[in-house]
C-alpha positions in Angstrom: -10.6 -19.4 -15.5 -14.2 -18.9 -16.6 -14.9 -22.6 -16.1 -13.4 -22.4 -12.5 -15.6 -19.4 -11.7 -18.7 -21.2 -13.0 -17.9 -24.4 -11.1 -17.5 -22.3 -7.9 -21.0 -20.9 -8.4 -22.4 -24.4 -7.9 -20.6 -24.7 -4.5 -21.4 -21.5 -2.6 -19.8 -22.5 0.7 -16.5 -23.4 -1.0 -16.7 -20.2 -3.1 -17.2 -18.1 0.1 -14.2 -19.8 1.8 -11.9 -19.4 -1.3 -13.0 -15.8 -1.9 -12.5 -14.9 1.8 -9.0 -16.6 2.0 -7.9 -15.0 -1.3 -8.9 -11.5 -0.3 -7.1 -12.0 3.1 -4.0 -13.3 1.3 -4.0 -10.3 -1.0 -3.7 -8.0 2.1 -0.4 -9.7 3.0 0.8 -10.3 -0.6 0.0 -7.2 -2.6 1.2 -8.7 -5.9 -2.2 -10.4 -6.1 -4.8 -8.4 -8.0 -7.2 -6.9 -5.5 -9.7 -5.6 -8.1 -9.8 -9.0 -9.9 -10.4 -10.9 -6.6 -13.3 -8.5 -5.6 -14.8 -8.7 -9.2 -14.6 -12.5 -9.1 -16.2 -12.7 -5.7 -19.1 -10.5 -6.9 -19.4 -12.5 -10.1 -19.4 -15.9 -8.4 -21.3 -15.0 -5.2 -23.5 -12.2 -6.4 -23.0 -8.5 -5.7 -24.0 -8.4 -2.0 -22.5 -11.7 -0.8 -19.3 -11.1 -2.9 -19.0 -7.6 -1.5 -19.5 -8.7 2.1 -17.0 -11.6 1.7 -14.4 -9.2 0.2 -15.0 -6.4 2.6 -15.0 -8.4 5.8 -12.0 -10.6 4.7 -9.9 -7.6 3.7 -10.8 -5.6 6.8 -9.9 -8.4 9.2 -6.6 -9.0 7.4 -5.8 -5.3 7.4 -6.3 -5.1 11.2 -4.0 -8.1 11.7 -1.4 -6.5 9.4 -1.7 -3.2 11.2 -1.0 -4.9 14.6 1.9 -6.8 13.2 3.4 -3.6 11.7 2.8 -1.8 15.0 4.6 -4.5 17.0 7.5 -4.5 14.5 7.8 -0.8 14.7 9.1 -1.2 18.3 12.1 -3.3 17.3 15.6 -1.7 17.7 16.4 -1.9 14.0 13.1 -0.3 13.0 13.5 2.4 15.7 16.9 3.3 14.2 15.3 3.6 10.7 12.4 5.6 12.2 14.8 8.1 13.6 15.8 9.4 10.2 14.4 12.9 9.5 12.4 12.1 6.4 10.9 9.0 8.0 10.0 11.0 11.1 8.2 13.7 8.9 6.2 11.1 7.0 5.2 9.1 10.0 4.3 12.3 11.9 2.2 13.4 8.9 0.4 10.1 8.7 -0.2 10.1 12.4 -1.7 13.6 12.3 -3.9 13.0 9.3 -6.2 10.5 10.9 -9.5 9.4 9.5 -9.6 11.5 6.3 -6.4 10.4 4.8 -6.9 6.8 5.7 -10.4 6.8 4.3 -9.3 8.4 1.0 -6.3 6.0 0.8 -8.4 2.9 1.1 -11.2 4.2 -1.2 -8.7 4.7 -4.0 -8.0 1.5 -5.8 -4.6 2.9 -7.1 -3.1 3.3 -3.6 -1.7 0.0 -2.4 -3.5 -0.7 0.9 -0.6 -2.8 2.0 1.6 0.3 2.2 -1.2 2.3 3.9 -1.6 -0.4 6.5 2.1 -0.8 7.2 2.6 2.9 7.4 -0.3 3.4 9.7 1.1 0.6 12.0 4.6 2.0 12.0 3.4 5.6 12.5 1.3 4.5 15.5 -1.9 5.8 14.1 -4.6 5.7 16.7 -6.4 2.3 16.2 -9.9 3.9 16.2 -9.0 6.3 13.4 -7.3 3.6 11.5 -10.1 1.0 11.7 -12.9 3.5 11.0 -11.0 5.1 8.0 -10.0 1.7 6.6 -13.4 0.0 7.0 -15.4 2.9 5.4 -12.8 3.4 2.7 -12.8 -0.2 1.7 -16.6 -0.2 1.9 -16.8 2.5 -0.8 -14.2 0.9 -3.1 -15.4 -2.7 -2.7 -19.1 -1.7 -3.2 -18.2 0.0 -6.4 -16.1 -2.9 -7.7 -18.8 -5.5 -6.6 -21.5 -3.6 -8.4 -19.5 -3.9 -11.6 -18.5 -7.5 -11.0 -22.0 -8.7 -10.4 -22.9 -8.5 -14.1 -20.0 -7.3 -16.1 -21.8 -7.9 -19.4 -24.7 -5.7 -18.5 -22.4 -3.0 -17.2 -20.5 -3.0 -20.5 -23.8 -2.8 -22.5 -25.1 0.2 -20.6 -22.8 3.2 -21.4 -23.9 5.3 -18.5 -22.6 2.7 -16.0 -19.3 2.6 -17.8 -19.1 6.4 -17.6 -20.0 6.5 -13.9 -17.4 3.8 -13.2 -14.8 5.5 -15.3 -15.4 8.8 -13.5 -15.2 7.1 -10.1 -11.9 5.4 -11.1 -10.5 8.7 -12.4 -11.5 10.6 -9.2 -10.0 7.9 -7.1 -6.8 8.0 -9.1 -6.5 11.8 -8.9 -7.1 11.8 -5.1 -4.6 8.9 -4.7 -2.0 10.6 -6.8 -2.3 13.9 -4.9 -1.8 12.2 -1.6 1.1 10.2 -3.1 2.7 13.3 -4.6 2.4 15.2 -1.3 4.3 12.5 0.5 7.0 12.1 -2.2 7.6 15.8 -2.9 8.3 16.4 0.8 5.2 18.5 1.1 4.7 17.0 4.5 4.5 19.3 7.5 7.8 19.5 9.5 
């Protein structure tokens, strides 16, 4: 793996294309490791280029997935599923939350953005709230990950950077868990 990363550093254009396509693919196939892809992009391309490739690729793919989910939400089978009381409450809650919830959801690396995107599309979240929340949330998360990925050895040698990263991850996890618990415990407004 390390040899592949170093060979890509010699071919920047190829590395940009591969990194861009991988991050877009991750949006549609959430089994791929998002954090590892962003770290690899930053390592191979440098912090700013790696960040930009990851951020733009993921944002474009998320908008495409949102539109697909929004279109599918109008199918008869999905409409029947959406008429269930719990689904109505959740989609209504997502629809009402707007920018803040979307931003926090995308800024937390522990909330699968695939689910947030699909839920936003199904709930009919206003496109401007969705795009702004998603773009800025991913900006925060990808910038943090890219900062670490640029020079992982240096980050590991400087304890303060490890502490800052660990705190950012813990805060993201706590926020993500609170949102997730609110949805699963039924603490969603009726």
